[in-house]
KEVEXKOL-830833 format. One line per 2 residues: their letters; for each residue x, y, z of C-alpha. Coordinates in steps of 0.25 Angstrom, whole numbers. Last residue first. Layout:
<nodes>
a	X:Y:Z; ...
</nodes>
This chain:
<nodes>
ry	-65:1:46; -51:3:39
id	-55:6:27; -66:15:31
ll	-55:24:37; -52:31:24
gd	-65:32:20; -66:47:18
pl	-52:54:20; -49:56:35
tv	-50:69:43; -40:68:56
fv	-40:72:70; -26:67:78
kr	-30:64:93; -19:66:105
nk	-29:73:115; -19:84:116
kd	-13:83:103; -26:85:96
ik	-21:84:81; -29:90:69
el	-37:89:56; -27:79:50
se	-33:75:38; -30:85:27
eh	-16:90:32; -12:75:33
ip	-14:62:40; -17:49:33
il	-24:39:42; -17:23:41
ae	-27:13:47; -22:-1:54
kg	-34:-7:56; -40:-13:70
nv	-53:-5:67; -45:8:64
mi	-29:9:70; -22:22:68
kc	-10:23:57; -7:38:55
lv	-3:42:40; 5:55:39
qh	5:61:26; 14:68:14
pq	26:61:16; 23:50:24
ei	23:49:41; 16:36:46
ve	10:38:60; 7:26:68
lv	-3:21:79; -12:35:78
eg	-25:31:88; -38:28:83
ld	-49:33:73; -55:42:84
ed	-68:46:77; -71:62:78
dd	-78:62:64; -66:69:58
ni	-56:58:63; -48:57:77
mn	-34:50:77; -30:47:92
yg	-16:51:93; -5:41:98
ll	3:43:87; 2:58:82
si	16:61:85; 21:54:73
pa	16:66:65; 26:74:70
sv	20:87:76; 23:85:90
ga	36:79:87; 38:66:94
fk	49:63:104; 42:65:118
qf	29:59:113; 36:47:109
dp	44:45:121; 31:43:129
el	25:36:118; 36:26:119
iw	46:25:106; 45:15:94
ve	56:14:83; 52:4:70
rq	62:-5:66; 70:-2:52
ll	84:-5:58; 86:-12:72
kr	93:-24:68; 102:-13:61
aa	106:-8:76; 114:-21:78
ek	122:-22:66; 125:-6:69
ta	131:-9:83; 129:-6:96
lg	114:-7:97; 113:-11:113
el	107:2:116; 101:10:104
kv	109:21:97; 97:31:90
lv	100:41:78; 87:49:74
ek	80:51:62; 70:61:58
ds	75:74:61; 87:69:58
ki	100:61:65; 96:64:79
kt	104:56:90; 100:46:100
sq	107:38:111; 106:25:118
if	92:23:116; 86:9:121
yp	79:1:112; 65:-4:117
if	58:-17:111; 43:-14:107
sd	33:-25:105; 19:-21:100
kq	21:-29:87; 36:-36:87
ee	50:-29:89; 43:-16:90
if	56:-7:93; 57:3:104
ia	66:15:107; 70:19:119
el	76:30:129; 72:42:123
gk	79:54:129; 84:60:115
ls	75:56:105; 85:64:96
tk	73:69:88; 71:78:76
kg	55:81:76; 45:72:70
ls	45:60:77; 46:52:65
hq	59:43:67; 70:37:60
lv	78:31:69; 93:29:66
ld	100:18:72; 114:18:82
gq	121:5:81; 134:9:83
lg	139:8:69; 135:21:62
ft	119:23:61; 109:13:59
av	95:14:50; 82:15:50
lk	76:14:65; 61:17:64
gi	52:29:67; 43:34:80
kf	33:22:82; 26:25:96
yn	26:16:105; 15:17:117
nm	18:9:130; 9:-1:136
</nodes>
Protein backbone atom coordinates (compact mmCIF):
# COMPACT_ATOMS: atom_id res chain seq x y z
CA UNK A 1 0.00 0.00 0.00
CA UNK A 2 1.20 3.51 -0.79
CA UNK A 3 1.91 5.92 2.03
CA UNK A 4 0.39 9.35 1.48
CA UNK A 5 1.46 12.50 3.31
CA UNK A 6 -0.75 15.57 3.67
CA UNK A 7 1.18 18.65 2.58
CA UNK A 8 -1.50 21.35 2.53
CA UNK A 9 -4.71 22.42 0.86
CA UNK A 10 -6.06 24.15 -2.22
CA UNK A 11 -7.08 27.59 -0.97
CA UNK A 12 -7.96 29.67 -4.04
CA UNK A 13 -8.28 29.82 -7.80
CA UNK A 14 -5.93 32.06 -9.76
CA UNK A 15 -6.77 33.64 -13.08
CA UNK A 16 -9.34 32.31 -15.55
CA UNK A 17 -7.53 29.19 -16.84
CA UNK A 18 -8.20 26.89 -13.87
CA UNK A 19 -4.99 27.46 -11.91
CA UNK A 20 -5.15 26.72 -8.19
CA UNK A 21 -3.21 28.07 -5.21
CA UNK A 22 -1.77 25.25 -3.10
CA UNK A 23 -0.91 26.40 0.40
CA UNK A 24 1.70 23.94 1.70
CA UNK A 25 3.65 23.28 4.89
CA UNK A 26 6.76 21.76 3.32
CA UNK A 27 8.97 24.22 5.18
CA UNK A 28 10.77 25.66 2.18
CA UNK A 29 10.06 27.59 -1.00
CA UNK A 30 9.44 25.08 -3.78
CA UNK A 31 7.92 24.90 -7.24
CA UNK A 32 7.30 21.13 -6.84
CA UNK A 33 9.23 20.72 -10.10
CA UNK A 34 9.21 17.07 -11.14
CA UNK A 35 6.10 16.16 -9.14
CA UNK A 36 3.76 14.29 -11.48
CA UNK A 37 0.57 14.16 -9.41
CA UNK A 38 -1.13 15.33 -6.26
CA UNK A 39 -3.82 13.30 -4.52
CA UNK A 40 -7.13 14.37 -3.04
CA UNK A 41 -8.91 12.14 -0.54
CA UNK A 42 -12.43 11.69 -1.91
CA UNK A 43 -13.41 9.20 0.81
CA UNK A 44 -11.54 7.88 3.84
CA UNK A 45 -8.35 6.19 2.55
CA UNK A 46 -9.43 6.61 -1.10
CA UNK A 47 -7.06 8.94 -2.92
CA UNK A 48 -7.75 10.28 -6.41
CA UNK A 49 -4.72 11.42 -8.47
CA UNK A 50 -4.73 14.78 -10.24
CA UNK A 51 -1.92 15.11 -12.75
CA UNK A 52 0.13 18.30 -12.78
CA UNK A 53 0.51 20.24 -16.01
CA UNK A 54 2.64 23.04 -14.56
CA UNK A 55 3.61 24.73 -11.31
CA UNK A 56 4.99 28.11 -10.32
CA UNK A 57 6.19 29.49 -6.99
CA UNK A 58 3.81 32.12 -5.59
CA UNK A 59 5.40 32.61 -2.14
CA UNK A 60 7.29 30.70 0.57
CA UNK A 61 4.18 28.69 1.43
CA UNK A 62 2.18 28.82 -1.80
CA UNK A 63 2.52 27.29 -5.25
CA UNK A 64 0.36 27.91 -8.32
CA UNK A 65 -0.70 24.54 -9.71
CA UNK A 66 -2.24 23.83 -13.13
CA UNK A 67 -3.91 20.41 -13.19
CA UNK A 68 -4.79 18.39 -16.29
CA UNK A 69 -8.47 18.55 -17.18
CA UNK A 70 -9.15 21.82 -15.35
CA UNK A 71 -9.35 24.56 -17.97
CA UNK A 72 -11.72 27.02 -16.28
CA UNK A 73 -11.97 28.85 -13.00
CA UNK A 74 -15.34 27.17 -12.39
CA UNK A 75 -13.91 23.66 -12.83
CA UNK A 76 -11.01 24.46 -10.48
CA UNK A 77 -13.36 25.94 -7.86
CA UNK A 78 -14.76 22.44 -7.18
CA UNK A 79 -11.44 21.45 -5.59
CA UNK A 80 -11.19 24.44 -3.25
CA UNK A 81 -10.56 23.74 0.45
CA UNK A 82 -9.57 20.15 -0.33
CA UNK A 83 -6.52 18.73 1.41
CA UNK A 84 -3.62 17.75 -0.84
CA UNK A 85 -1.57 14.60 -0.34
CA UNK A 86 1.55 13.27 -2.08
CA UNK A 87 3.28 9.89 -2.10
CA UNK A 88 6.04 9.19 0.44
CA UNK A 89 8.99 9.27 -2.02
CA UNK A 90 7.84 12.68 -3.29
CA UNK A 91 7.34 13.89 0.27
CA UNK A 92 10.93 12.91 1.17
CA UNK A 93 12.13 14.84 -1.88
CA UNK A 94 10.18 18.08 -1.30
CA UNK A 95 9.89 18.45 2.51
CA UNK A 96 12.39 20.78 4.14
CA UNK A 97 14.80 18.89 6.40
CA UNK A 98 14.13 21.16 9.38
CA UNK A 99 10.42 21.64 8.68
CA UNK A 100 8.06 20.24 11.32
CA UNK A 101 6.19 18.32 8.61
CA UNK A 102 9.34 16.24 8.06
CA UNK A 103 8.46 14.41 11.32
CA UNK A 104 5.63 12.57 9.55
CA UNK A 105 6.21 8.83 9.72
CA UNK A 106 8.67 9.10 12.62
CA UNK A 107 8.03 7.10 15.81
CA UNK A 108 7.57 9.12 18.99
CA UNK A 109 9.51 7.86 22.02
CA UNK A 110 8.87 9.19 25.55
CA UNK A 111 11.47 9.60 28.32
CA UNK A 112 10.70 6.05 29.60
CA UNK A 113 11.87 4.69 26.20
CA UNK A 114 8.25 3.74 25.41
CA UNK A 115 7.30 3.83 21.72
CA UNK A 116 4.12 5.92 21.68
CA UNK A 117 3.42 5.37 17.98
CA UNK A 118 3.92 6.86 14.55
CA UNK A 119 3.43 10.58 13.88
CA UNK A 120 0.39 10.59 11.57
CA UNK A 121 -0.12 14.33 11.19
CA UNK A 122 1.74 17.53 12.07
CA UNK A 123 -0.33 20.59 13.00
CA UNK A 124 1.62 23.84 13.07
CA UNK A 125 0.42 26.55 15.46
CA UNK A 126 2.02 29.92 16.28
CA UNK A 127 3.71 28.84 19.56
CA UNK A 128 4.02 25.08 19.16
CA UNK A 129 3.67 22.12 16.87
CA UNK A 130 1.19 19.32 17.60
CA UNK A 131 1.89 15.76 16.46
CA UNK A 132 -1.07 13.43 16.04
CA UNK A 133 -0.46 9.83 17.10
CA UNK A 134 -2.82 6.96 17.96
CA UNK A 135 -2.80 5.75 21.59
CA UNK A 136 -5.00 2.72 22.31
CA UNK A 137 -7.07 3.45 19.20
CA UNK A 138 -7.65 7.08 20.22
CA UNK A 139 -6.26 10.16 18.51
CA UNK A 140 -3.73 11.92 20.76
CA UNK A 141 -2.24 15.36 20.11
CA UNK A 142 1.26 15.71 21.52
CA UNK A 143 2.76 19.22 21.81
CA UNK A 144 6.29 19.66 20.48
CA UNK A 145 8.19 22.72 21.68
CA UNK A 146 11.47 23.66 23.39
CA UNK A 147 10.61 22.00 26.73
CA UNK A 148 9.15 18.75 25.34
CA UNK A 149 11.48 17.95 22.43
CA UNK A 150 14.60 16.08 23.54
CA UNK A 151 16.11 15.08 20.20
CA UNK A 152 15.33 13.89 16.69
CA UNK A 153 17.06 10.78 15.35
CA UNK A 154 16.75 11.20 11.58
CA UNK A 155 18.66 8.00 10.79
CA UNK A 156 16.25 5.78 12.79
CA UNK A 157 13.23 8.06 12.20
CA UNK A 158 12.51 8.66 15.91
CA UNK A 159 11.42 11.73 17.88
CA UNK A 160 12.33 11.70 21.58
CA UNK A 161 10.04 13.73 23.86
CA UNK A 162 9.53 14.48 27.55
CA UNK A 163 5.80 14.82 28.13
CA UNK A 164 4.00 16.63 30.96
CA UNK A 165 2.79 14.31 33.74
CA UNK A 166 -0.65 12.89 33.02
CA UNK A 167 -0.82 13.92 29.37
CA UNK A 168 -1.14 10.35 28.08
CA UNK A 169 -3.37 9.21 30.96
CA UNK A 170 -6.42 10.72 29.28
CA UNK A 171 -5.83 8.49 26.25
CA UNK A 172 -5.17 5.26 28.15
